[in-house]
C-alpha positions in Angstrom: 57.5 272.5 -80.4 56.2 275.2 -82.7 56.4 277.8 -79.9 59.9 276.7 -79.1 61.0 277.0 -82.8 59.3 280.4 -83.0 61.3 281.7 -80.0 64.5 280.3 -81.5 63.8 282.2 -84.7 63.5 285.4 -82.7 66.7 284.6 -80.8 68.6 284.0 -84.1 67.6 287.4 -85.3 68.5 288.9 -82.0 72.0 287.4 -82.0 72.6 288.6 -85.6 71.4 292.1 -84.6 73.2 292.8 -81.4 76.1 290.2 -81.4 78.7 292.6 -82.7 78.0 295.0 -79.9 78.8 292.4 -77.2 82.5 293.3 -76.8 82.7 292.1 -73.2 82.0 288.8 -71.5 79.4 290.4 -69.2 77.5 292.0 -72.1 77.5 288.7 -73.9 76.0 287.0 -70.9 73.3 289.5 -70.4 72.4 290.0 -74.1 72.9 286.6 -75.6 73.4 283.7 -73.1 70.8 284.3 -70.5 68.0 284.9 -73.1 68.7 281.4 -74.5 68.6 279.8 -71.1 65.2 281.4 -70.6 64.0 279.9 -73.9 65.2 276.5 -72.6 63.1 277.0 -69.4 66.0 277.8 -67.1 64.8 281.1 -65.6 68.0 283.2 -65.2 66.3 285.1 -62.3 65.6 281.8 -60.4 68.8 280.7 -58.5 67.2 277.2 -58.1 67.5 276.8 -61.9 70.5 279.1 -62.8 73.3 279.7 -60.3 76.0 282.1 -61.4 79.6 281.9 -60.2 79.3 278.3 -59.1 82.2 277.2 -56.9 83.6 274.0 -58.3 85.3 272.1 -55.5 87.3 269.6 -57.5 91.0 268.7 -57.8 92.7 270.7 -60.4 90.4 273.7 -60.0 91.7 276.7 -58.0 89.6 277.8 -55.1 89.2 281.2 -56.7 88.0 279.8 -60.0 84.2 279.5 -60.6 82.0 278.2 -63.3 80.0 281.0 -64.9 76.7 279.2 -64.7 75.4 275.9 -63.2 72.0 274.8 -64.4 69.9 273.0 -61.8 67.1 270.4 -62.0 65.5 269.0 -58.9 67.9 271.0 -56.7 70.9 269.3 -58.3 73.5 270.8 -60.7 73.1 269.1 -64.1 75.1 271.2 -66.5 78.0 273.7 -66.4 78.3 276.7 -68.8 81.5 278.7 -69.4 80.9 282.1 -71.0 83.2 284.0 -73.3 82.9 287.3 -75.2 81.2 287.3 -78.6 84.4 287.6 -80.5 86.3 284.8 -78.5 87.6 281.7 -80.2 86.0 278.9 -78.1 88.7 276.3 -79.0 91.2 278.2 -76.9 89.0 278.0 -73.8 87.8 274.4 -73.9 90.6 273.2 -71.4 89.2 275.7 -68.8 85.8 274.0 -69.1 87.4 270.6 -68.8 88.8 271.5 -65.4 85.4 272.3 -64.1 83.7 269.3 -65.8 82.0 266.9 -63.5 83.1 268.7 -60.4 79.8 267.6 -58.9 78.4 264.2 -59.2 75.5 264.2 -61.6 77.1 266.9 -63.9 78.0 265.1 -67.1 77.1 267.9 -69.5 79.2 271.0 -70.1 78.9 273.9 -72.6 81.2 276.7 -73.7 79.7 279.6 -75.6 80.3 283.1 -76.9 76.6 283.7 -77.3 76.9 283.1 -81.0 78.3 279.5 -81.0 77.5 276.9 -78.4 79.6 273.7 -78.0 78.2 270.9 -75.8 80.5 268.3 -74.2 80.1 265.1 -72.2 82.3 262.2 -71.1 81.7 259.4 -73.6 85.3 258.2 -73.9 86.4 258.3 -70.3 84.0 258.7 -67.3 84.4 262.0 -65.5 86.8 263.3 -68.1 85.4 265.7 -70.6 85.7 264.6 -74.3 88.0 266.7 -76.4 85.4 267.1 -79.1 81.9 268.5 -78.6 79.0 266.2 -79.4 76.9 269.1 -80.6 77.8 272.5 -82.1 75.2 275.2 -82.7 75.9 278.5 -84.4 73.0 281.0 -84.3 74.4 283.0 -87.2 74.5 280.0 -89.5 71.8 277.6 -88.5 68.0 277.9 -89.1 65.6 277.5 -86.2 64.3 274.3 -87.8 67.8 272.9 -87.7 68.1 273.6 -83.9 65.3 271.3 -82.7 68.1 269.3 -81.0 68.2 272.1 -78.4 64.9 270.8 -77.1 66.8 268.0 -75.4 68.3 270.7 -73.1 65.0 272.2 -72.0 64.4 272.2 -68.3 61.3 270.1 -68.4 63.0 267.6 -70.7 66.5 267.6 -69.3 67.8 264.2 -68.4 71.5 263.5 -68.2 71.3 259.9 -69.2 69.0 260.7 -72.2 71.5 263.4 -73.3 74.4 260.9 -73.1 72.5 258.6 -75.5 71.8 261.6 -77.7 75.4 262.6 -77.6 76.6 259.1 -78.5 74.1 258.9 -81.3 75.1 262.3 -82.6 78.8 261.5 -82.4 78.4 258.3 -84.5 76.2 260.0 -87.0 78.7 262.8 -87.6 81.6 260.3 -87.9 79.5 258.1 -90.3 78.6 261.2 -92.4 82.3 262.0 -92.8 83.1 258.5 -94.0 80.1 258.4 -96.3 80.9 261.8 -97.9 84.5 260.8 -98.4 83.5 257.5 -99.9 81.0 259.2 -102.3 83.4 261.9 -103.3 86.5 259.8 -103.6 85.0 256.4 -104.5 88.0 254.5 -103.3 88.6 250.8 -104.1 87.2 249.6 -100.8 83.9 251.3 -101.7 84.0 250.0 -105.2 84.5 246.4 -103.9 81.6 246.8 -101.5 79.3 248.0 -104.3 80.5 245.1 -106.6 79.9 242.6 -103.8 76.4 243.9 -103.1 75.6 243.9 -106.8 76.8 240.2 -107.1 79.2 241.0 -110.0 80.2 237.6 -111.4 83.9 238.5 -111.6 87.0 238.0 -109.4 87.3 241.3 -107.5 91.0 241.8 -107.8 92.6 245.2 -107.8 92.9 245.4 -111.6 89.2 244.7 -112.1 88.2 247.1 -109.3 90.2 249.9 -110.9 88.6 249.2 -114.3 85.1 249.6 -112.9 85.9 252.5 -110.5 84.7 255.2 -113.0 81.4 253.3 -113.5 80.8 253.2 -109.7 81.5 256.9 -109.5 78.9 257.6 -112.2 76.4 255.3 -110.6 76.9 257.1 -107.2 76.3 260.5 -108.9 73.2 259.3 -110.8 71.8 257.6 -107.6 72.2 260.9 -105.6 70.6 262.8 -108.5 67.7 260.4 -108.7 67.1 260.5 -104.9 67.1 264.3 -104.9 64.6 264.5 -107.8 62.4 261.9 -106.2 62.5 263.8 -102.9 61.5 267.1 -104.6 58.7 265.6 -106.6 57.1 263.2 -104.1 55.3 265.6 -101.7 52.7 266.9 -104.2 51.7 265.9 -107.7 50.1 268.7 -109.7 48.5 267.9 -113.0 46.1 269.7 -115.3 45.0 266.5 -117.0 42.3 264.2 -115.6 43.8 261.2 -114.0 42.9 257.9 -115.6 42.0 255.4 -112.9 43.2 252.0 -113.8 41.7 248.9 -112.1 43.8 247.9 -109.2 45.5 244.6 -109.6 45.0 242.3 -106.6 48.3 241.2 -105.5 48.7 237.9 -103.8 49.1 238.4 -100.0 52.5 237.7 -98.7 52.7 235.2 -95.8 54.1 237.2 -92.9 56.3 235.3 -90.5 55.4 235.4 -86.8 58.1 237.4 -85.0 60.2 235.5 -82.6 59.5 236.2 -79.0 61.9 238.6 -77.2 62.1 236.4 -74.2 63.8 233.0 -73.6 62.2 230.2 -71.7 64.6 227.8 -69.9 64.1 224.3 -71.6 64.7 222.6 -68.2 62.4 224.8 -66.2 59.6 226.7 -67.8 59.2 229.0 -64.8 62.6 230.6 -65.6 61.9 233.2 -68.3 64.7 235.5 -69.3 63.1 238.8 -70.3 64.2 241.3 -72.9 65.1 243.7 -70.1 67.4 241.1 -68.5 69.0 240.4 -71.8 69.5 244.1 -72.4 71.0 244.6 -69.0 73.6 241.9 -69.6 74.4 243.5 -73.0 74.9 246.9 -71.4 77.1 245.6 -68.6 79.2 243.7 -71.1 79.7 247.0 -73.0 80.6 248.8 -69.8 83.1 246.1 -68.8 84.9 245.1 -72.0 87.4 242.2 -72.0 85.9 241.1 -68.6 84.6 237.5 -68.4 81.0 237.9 -67.3 78.0 235.8 -67.7 74.2 236.1 -67.1 72.4 233.5 -65.1 68.6 233.4 -64.5 66.7 231.8 -61.7 63.0 231.8 -60.7 63.8 234.6 -58.2 66.2 236.9 -59.9 68.7 237.4 -62.7 72.4 237.5 -61.9 75.4 238.9 -63.7 78.4 236.7 -62.7 82.1 237.2 -62.8 83.8 234.2 -64.5 80.5 232.4 -64.2 81.0 231.8 -60.5 77.8 231.8 -58.5 79.3 233.4 -55.4 80.9 236.2 -57.4 77.9 238.0 -58.6 78.3 241.6 -59.7 74.6 242.3 -59.4 71.2 240.7 -59.0 68.2 242.1 -61.0 64.7 241.3 -59.7 61.9 242.0 -62.1 59.3 240.1 -60.1 58.1 243.1 -58.2 56.0 246.1 -59.1 59.1 248.1 -59.6 62.3 246.2 -60.7 65.3 246.4 -58.3 69.0 245.8 -58.4 71.3 244.6 -55.7 75.1 244.9 -55.9 77.5 242.6 -54.1 79.3 245.5 -52.4 77.5 247.0 -49.4 75.3 250.1 -49.9 77.2 252.5 -47.6 76.3 256.2 -47.2 78.8 257.3 -49.9 77.4 255.0 -52.6 73.8 255.7 -51.5 74.5 259.5 -51.9 76.0 258.9 -55.3 72.9 257.0 -56.5 70.5 259.6 -55.1 72.4 262.4 -56.8 72.0 260.4 -60.1 68.2 260.5 -59.5 67.8 256.9 -58.3 65.8 255.7 -55.3 67.6 253.4 -52.8 65.8 251.4 -50.2 67.2 250.7 -46.7 68.1 247.1 -47.6 70.3 248.4 -50.4 67.9 247.6 -53.2 67.9 250.2 -56.0 64.8 250.9 -58.1 65.7 250.6 -61.8 62.9 251.6 -64.2 64.7 250.4 -67.3 68.0 248.6 -68.0 69.6 251.7 -69.4 69.6 253.2 -65.8 72.6 251.0 -65.1 74.6 253.8 -66.8 74.0 255.8 -63.7 75.6 253.1 -61.5 78.9 252.7 -63.3 80.9 253.6 -60.3 79.3 251.0 -58.1 79.4 248.4 -60.9 83.1 248.8 -61.1 83.4 248.5 -57.3 81.5 245.2 -57.5 83.9 244.0 -60.2 87.0 244.9 -58.1 85.4 243.0 -55.2 84.7 239.9 -57.3 88.1 239.9 -58.8 89.8 239.8 -55.4 90.3 236.2 -54.2 90.9 237.5 -50.7 87.3 238.6 -50.3 86.1 235.0 -50.9 88.9 233.3 -49.0 87.8 235.2 -45.9 84.2 234.4 -46.5 85.0 230.7 -46.9 87.1 230.6 -43.7 84.4 232.0 -41.5 
């Protein structure tokens, strides 16, 4: 990481030095964009890692339009980059990137840059539709190298689309929370005053009149708390004193009784051989998040764990088997060539019998399309009427 930060420091100085001279898009690419890709491990002279003028074959994109750069990992495109001149306003060009976005399965990350500022996008709100707001913005004329360690997530040897989606979601929430927290601290509205009073167990009825009366006190408390935190942070790393330190005898504190943590698995009270693991619980949680407002249930057996539609045994969306060396997943819909190709492009291994190797529950995010196909299949009564009549 030290070497990476050192190269970022040099690149920051380079951008500040030559940026103003990059008056055209091509100059910006050569002088500012390609050097950063090289720092990230995407060799601009290796077409198996950086492919210029990528032809995006996708509805809404003209045949003559091409993405400036497609970054590759394992012979698959994983990220698109749209380049603009150094002086360009990137906001005006975001719609152009959105037309290219996800033109190839497996590409869920896009970036637009003028060499100085980089804006990174994904599709957190609607699958296959680029979000309007970037999940990360980097400005090489304003940020310090130490502040840009997030860029390490985009390094070639560390690049993982699913991991970046988690990073994007986390970053998005943090930024939203920071806005709310800053506003609450600066404005100290009555909702915040009420929250503080409740947490402090103030023995009064928290009506509007009382909250307004203590609003100035809460504001002062916030200011003092921030000041105390800053002072403590500045003084805590090192303690320098010219006086000898008097060592007082250490008081032996009574040991606290620590509670034994509850196990993260569930044993079926009627059959101790059925143990619902944490991974199985996590899988159900993720599927529930992916299919909100859909009635689904998890059901465990000695052989596998099922996610059921409307708790009907024959309408199983998927079956998860952790009893093998490598856990696998089966979907109720057949694993045709199209679905198999989709999974392989997402970096998953599919067996001839339709089983999909799943190293961890979060990999279900790579199978959202097939999961939705399974839901549609289970929601159609016709599929099961035909099966029952045979």
